[in-house]
C-alpha positions in Angstrom: 0.0 0.0 0.0 1.6 3.2 -1.1 -0.3 5.5 1.3 1.6 6.6 4.4 0.6 4.8 7.6 -2.5 6.4 9.1 -4.8 5.8 12.0 -8.2 4.7 10.9 -10.1 6.7 13.6 -13.5 6.0 12.1 -12.9 2.2 12.4 -12.0 2.8 16.1 -15.3 4.5 16.5 -17.1 1.7 14.6 -15.5 -0.8 17.0 -16.7 1.3 20.0 -20.2 1.5 18.6 -20.3 -2.2 18.1 -19.0 -2.8 21.6 -21.8 -0.6 23.1 -24.4 -2.5 21.1 -23.0 -5.8 22.5 -23.4 -4.5 26.0 -27.0 -3.5 25.3 -27.7 -6.9 23.6 -26.5 -8.8 26.6 -28.4 -6.6 29.0 -31.6 -7.4 27.1 -30.8 -11.2 27.1 -31.4 -11.1 30.8 -35.1 -10.5 30.0 -36.8 -13.9 29.6 -38.9 -12.9 26.6 -35.9 -11.5 24.7 -33.8 -14.5 25.6 -36.5 -16.9 24.3 -36.1 -15.4 20.8 -32.3 -15.9 20.6 -31.9 -19.1 22.7 -35.1 -21.0 21.8 -36.0 -19.3 18.5 -39.4 -18.3 19.9 -41.1 -15.6 17.8 -43.4 -12.9 19.2 -46.3 -10.8 17.8 -45.5 -7.2 16.7 -47.4 -5.9 19.7 -44.7 -7.0 22.1 -41.5 -5.1 23.3 -39.3 -8.1 22.4 -40.5 -8.1 18.8 -39.4 -4.5 18.3 -35.9 -5.3 19.6 -35.5 -8.8 18.2 -37.3 -8.6 14.8 -38.4 -5.0 14.4 -36.6 -1.8 13.5 -35.0 -1.5 17.0 -33.0 -4.6 16.3 -30.4 -2.3 14.7 -29.7 -1.0 18.3 -28.7 -4.5 19.5 -27.1 -6.4 16.5 -25.4 -9.1 18.6 -24.0 -11.5 16.0 -23.5 -8.9 13.4 -21.3 -6.9 15.8 -19.1 -10.0 16.2 -18.7 -10.2 12.4 -17.7 -6.6 12.4 -15.1 -7.3 15.0 -13.7 -10.2 13.0 -13.5 -8.2 9.7 -11.9 -5.3 11.6 -9.3 -7.7 12.9 -8.5 -9.0 9.5 -8.2 -5.4 8.2 -5.9 -4.2 11.0 -3.6 -7.2 11.0 -3.1 -7.0 7.2 -1.8 -3.4 7.2 1.7 -4.3 8.4 1.9 -7.1 5.8 1.2 -4.5 3.0 4.3 -2.6 4.3 6.6 -5.6 4.0 6.4 -7.4 7.4 6.2 -10.8 5.7 9.6 -12.4 6.2 10.2 -15.4 8.5 12.0 -13.0 11.0 8.9 -10.7 11.0 6.7 -13.7 11.7 9.0 -14.7 14.6 8.3 -11.3 16.1 4.6 -11.2 15.2 3.6 -14.4 17.1 4.9 -13.6 20.6 3.5 -10.1 20.3 0.1 -11.1 19.1 -0.4 -13.9 21.6 0.7 -11.7 24.5 -1.7 -9.0 23.3 -4.6 -11.5 23.3 -4.0 -13.9 26.1 -2.9 -11.6 29.0 -6.1 -9.6 28.9 -8.2 -12.7 28.4 -6.6 -14.3 31.5 -7.3 -11.2 33.5 -10.9 -11.2 32.4 -11.3 -14.9 33.4 -10.1 -14.0 36.9 -12.7 -11.2 37.1 -15.4 -13.5 35.8 -14.5 -16.3 38.3 -14.5 -13.8 41.2 -17.9 -12.5 40.2 -19.3 -16.0 39.8 -18.1 -16.9 43.3 -19.7 -13.8 44.8 -22.9 -14.3 42.9 -23.5 -18.0 42.2 -25.1 -18.9 38.9 -28.7 -20.0 39.0 -30.0 -22.7 36.5 -33.6 -21.9 37.6 -33.4 -18.3 36.5 -36.3 -17.1 34.3 -34.1 -16.1 31.4 -32.9 -19.1 29.3 -29.7 -17.2 28.7 -29.0 -16.9 32.4 -29.8 -20.6 32.8 -26.9 -21.4 30.4 -24.4 -19.9 32.8 -23.0 -22.5 35.1 -20.7 -22.0 38.1 -17.0 -22.2 37.1 -15.0 -25.4 37.7 -11.3 -25.9 37.4 -11.8 -27.9 34.2 -14.1 -25.2 32.6 -11.8 -22.4 33.6 -8.7 -24.1 32.3 -10.5 -25.0 29.0 -11.5 -21.4 28.6 -8.0 -20.1 29.3 -6.3 -21.7 26.3 -9.2 -20.9 23.9 -8.2 -23.1 21.0 -10.8 -25.8 21.5 -13.7 -23.6 22.6 -14.7 -22.0 25.8 -17.3 -22.3 28.6 -19.8 -20.0 30.3 -17.1 -18.9 32.7 -16.9 -15.7 30.6 -19.0 -16.7 27.6 -18.1 -13.8 25.2 -14.7 -15.4 25.0 -16.1 -17.9 22.5 -15.1 -15.5 19.7 -11.5 -15.4 20.9 -11.2 -19.0 19.8 -11.6 -17.8 16.2 -9.5 -14.7 16.8 -6.6 -16.9 18.0 -6.9 -19.4 15.2 -7.0 -16.5 12.6 -3.9 -15.0 14.3 -2.1 -18.4 14.1 -3.1 -19.0 10.5 -2.5 -15.4 9.2 0.7 -16.3 7.3 -1.1 -19.2 5.6 -4.1 -17.0 4.6 -1.8 -14.2 3.4 0.2 -16.6 1.3 -3.0 -18.1 -0.2 -4.5 -14.7 -1.0 -1.2 -13.6 -2.7 -0.8 -16.9 -4.5 -4.2 -16.6 -6.2 -3.8 -12.8 -6.5 -7.2 -12.3 -4.9 -6.5 -8.6 -4.6 -6.8 -8.3 -8.4 -10.3 -9.9 -8.5 -11.3 -8.8 -5.0 -15.0 -8.4 -5.5 -15.5 -11.9 -6.8 -13.1 -13.1 -4.1 -15.3 -11.5 -1.5 -18.3 -13.2 -3.0 -16.5 -16.5 -2.8 -15.6 -15.9 0.9 -19.2 -15.1 1.7 -20.3 -18.3 -0.1 -17.7 -20.4 1.8 -18.9 -19.0 5.1 -22.5 -19.6 4.3 -21.8 -23.2 3.3 -21.1 -23.9 6.9 -24.8 -23.4 7.7 -26.1 -25.6 5.0 -27.8 -28.6 6.7 -25.5 -31.6 7.0 -22.3 -29.8 6.1 -21.0 -29.0 9.5 -21.9 -32.5 10.9 -20.0 -34.1 8.0 -16.7 -32.4 8.9 -14.1 -34.1 11.0 -13.9 -32.5 14.5 -16.9 -30.4 13.4 -16.9 -28.2 16.5 -13.5 -26.8 15.3 -13.6 -27.2 11.6 -17.2 -26.0 11.2 -16.3 -22.8 13.1 -13.2 -22.2 11.0 -15.2 -22.7 7.8 -17.8 -20.1 9.0 -15.5 -17.5 10.5 -12.1 -17.5 8.8 -13.7 -16.1 5.6 -15.0 -13.1 7.7 -11.4 -12.2 8.6 -10.6 -12.7 5.0 -13.1 -10.0 4.0 -11.3 -7.6 6.2 -8.0 -8.6 4.7 -9.2 -7.9 1.2 -10.6 -4.5 2.2 -7.2 -3.5 3.5 -5.5 -4.8 0.3 -7.9 -2.8 -1.9 -8.2 0.4 0.2 -7.3 2.3 -2.9 -10.4 1.0 -4.7 -12.6 1.8 -1.6 -11.3 5.3 -1.6 -11.8 5.7 -5.3 -15.4 4.6 -4.9 -15.8 7.0 -2.0 -14.6 9.9 -4.1 -17.3 9.2 -6.7 -20.2 8.8 -4.3 -22.3 12.0 -4.0 -25.1 10.7 -1.7 -24.4 8.2 1.1 -27.8 7.6 2.4 -28.7 4.7 0.0 -25.6 2.9 1.2 -26.3 3.6 4.8 -29.8 2.4 4.5 -28.7 -0.6 2.5 -26.3 -1.6 5.2 -28.9 -1.1 7.9 -31.4 -3.3 5.9 -28.8 -6.1 5.4 -28.0 -6.1 9.1 -31.6 -6.1 10.1 -33.0 -9.0 8.0 -31.3 -11.8 9.9 -33.8 -11.1 12.6 -36.2 -13.0 10.5 -34.2 -16.2 11.2 -36.5 -17.9 13.7 -39.5 -17.4 11.3 -37.5 -18.9 8.4 -34.8 -21.2 9.9 -34.1 -22.9 6.6 -32.8 -19.7 5.2 -29.9 -19.4 7.7 -27.2 -19.3 5.0 -29.1 -16.4 3.3 -29.3 -14.5 6.6 -25.6 -15.0 7.1 -24.9 -13.8 3.5 -26.9 -10.6 4.2 -25.0 -10.0 7.4 -21.6 -10.4 5.7 -22.5 -8.1 2.8 -23.8 -5.6 5.4 -20.6 -5.8 7.4 -18.5 -5.0 4.3 -20.7 -2.1 3.4 -20.6 -0.8 6.9 -16.8 -0.8 6.9 -16.6 0.9 3.5 -19.1 3.6 4.6 -17.2 4.1 7.9 -14.0 4.6 6.0 -15.2 7.0 3.2 -18.5 8.6 4.1 -17.9 12.1 5.5 -21.1 12.2 7.7 -20.5 8.7 9.0 -16.9 9.5 9.6 -17.8 12.6 11.6 -20.2 10.5 13.8 -17.7 7.7 14.4 -14.8 10.1 15.3 -16.7 11.8 18.1 -15.0 11.8 21.5 -17.4 9.4 23.1 -17.1 6.8 20.4 -13.4 7.3 20.3 -13.2 6.5 24.0 -15.5 3.5 23.5 -13.3 2.2 20.7 -10.1 2.6 22.7 -11.6 0.6 25.6 -13.7 -1.7 23.5 -11.6 -4.8 24.2 -11.7 -4.3 27.9 -15.5 -3.5 27.9 -16.0 -6.7 25.9 -13.9 -8.9 28.2 -15.6 -7.8 31.4 -19.1 -6.6 30.7 -21.0 -9.9 30.5 -20.1 -11.4 33.9 -21.1 -8.0 35.4 -24.5 -8.1 33.6 -25.1 -11.7 34.6 -24.3 -10.9 38.3 -26.6 -7.9 38.3 -29.5 -9.7 36.7 -29.2 -12.6 39.1 -29.0 -10.3 42.1 -32.1 -8.5 40.9 -34.0 -11.7 39.9 -35.0 -10.3 36.6 -38.3 -11.7 35.3 -39.4 -9.1 32.8 -38.7 -5.8 31.2 -39.5 -3.9 34.4 -37.9 -2.9 36.7 -34.7 -4.2 34.8 -34.9 -1.5 32.1 -35.0 1.2 34.8 -31.8 0.1 36.5 -29.9 -0.4 33.3 -28.4 3.0 33.4 -26.4 2.4 36.6 -25.6 -1.1 35.5 -24.1 0.1 32.2 -22.3 2.9 34.0 -20.6 0.2 36.2 -19.8 -1.8 33.1 -18.1 1.2 31.5 -16.2 2.1 34.7 -15.0 -1.4 35.1 -13.9 -1.4 31.5 -11.9 1.7 32.0 -10.3 0.2 35.1 -9.5 -3.0 33.4 -7.9 -1.1 30.5 -5.6 0.8 32.8 -4.7 -2.1 35.1 -4.6 -5.1 32.6 -5.1 -4.3 28.9 -2.8 -1.3 28.6 0.1 -3.1 30.5 -0.4 -6.1 28.4 -0.2 -3.9 25.3 3.0 -2.4 26.5 4.5 -5.8 27.3 3.6 -7.0 23.8 5.3 -3.9 22.3 8.4 -4.3 24.5 8.6 -8.0 23.5 8.4 -7.1 19.8 11.1 -4.4 20.1 13.4 -6.8 22.0 12.9 -9.6 19.4 13.3 -7.2 16.5 16.7 -6.0 17.9 17.8 -9.6 18.4 16.8 -10.5 14.9 18.2 -7.3 13.4 14.9 -6.1 12.1 13.7 -2.5 11.5 9.9 -2.8 12.0 7.9 -1.3 9.1 6.2 1.9 9.9 2.8 1.5 11.5 3.3 -2.0 12.9 2.4 -1.1 16.4 -0.3 -3.3 17.8 -3.8 -1.8 17.1 -5.3 0.1 20.0 -8.3 -1.6 21.5 -7.4 -4.8 19.6 -10.0 -5.7 17.0 -11.1 -8.7 19.0 -14.6 -8.4 20.3 -17.6 -10.6 20.5 -20.3 -11.5 22.9 -22.6 -14.3 24.1 -22.6 -17.8 25.4 -21.1 -20.5 23.4 -23.7 -23.2 22.7 -26.6 -20.9 23.6 -28.1 -21.2 20.1 -27.5 -22.7 16.7 -24.1 -21.9 15.1 -24.1 -18.5 13.5 -27.2 -17.2 15.3 -26.1 -16.2 18.8 -23.1 -13.9 19.1 
């Protein structure tokens, strides 16, 4: 990429907005009627509150699974930028792996400690009214250890960590994916290549495909989610084309509305379960469009670079890692059985979530980031490398997600 290294502030804001929507999504899953839609695929008539937030227009305020897909694509985008500046030799990879794994695992382990402490203070309750709360079990040594290494899935100890399984696998396989993309020169036919990636991901939801794969829990997830990272990689590789498109666009509202529609339609999933691959395709196209608009639309860029969303973006990883155990503990303490009074106490609950996210960033994530950078510098000196400009680890880490593993059919629940 010929352009000078730059900070994509609008993408930080997009990450922050997605993180806040995930917090709202999990807060609503504490409500039994809303959880029934996502966990048990129960639909509701339009006269109900849960319909408006699960299937109706307000679903755009809590796009749980779609937010996860945004995080994955953002991660693919961010991790590809140094490769475009030449960080692709064996010595560069020798520096990349320790840095990347420290950047991921140290905050994850800190969040597990927080989650276990909260679960000991507020024991999980399998008889809770919300099916989502019922899926949270008290931590055991086995479940905690399994969650801590991520590679073979996670537990309900800190259930949003399910997405870190795919983040780690993508991080480990990044050299292979980069080699394959360059081998087939996918950046030259990037739009058909994106369509192919979307198709590959959707195949994972075709009935019988996942169950036919060996070690289907792992390979099925890789088939579904690695292409999402690949979409972000291609966007980074063809940023010049995205910018050229942006320069030609005069009115952005059709694209904004199109992205909103594509991110909304998967809410029809429980009514038409056989169309799961179609809903996923809509989500992925919507994610690509959202990222392109965030990069090039002046009004959207202005919104995403506000101070509040900038702060949320910089703390998004910490908010993601800690918010769900806090919401679960609060919901259990208050014995939530409906929309009220839970919705009335959400403001102080969310305030606590954001304060804890800030504290976790300062005490855990930021030191982990600095340790990752220091490790990279030490290894670079030992290997005689001059790191390419702009290879500093991305602020906030594009690794977010949310929701309990196993709480719903693959690809439905974030």
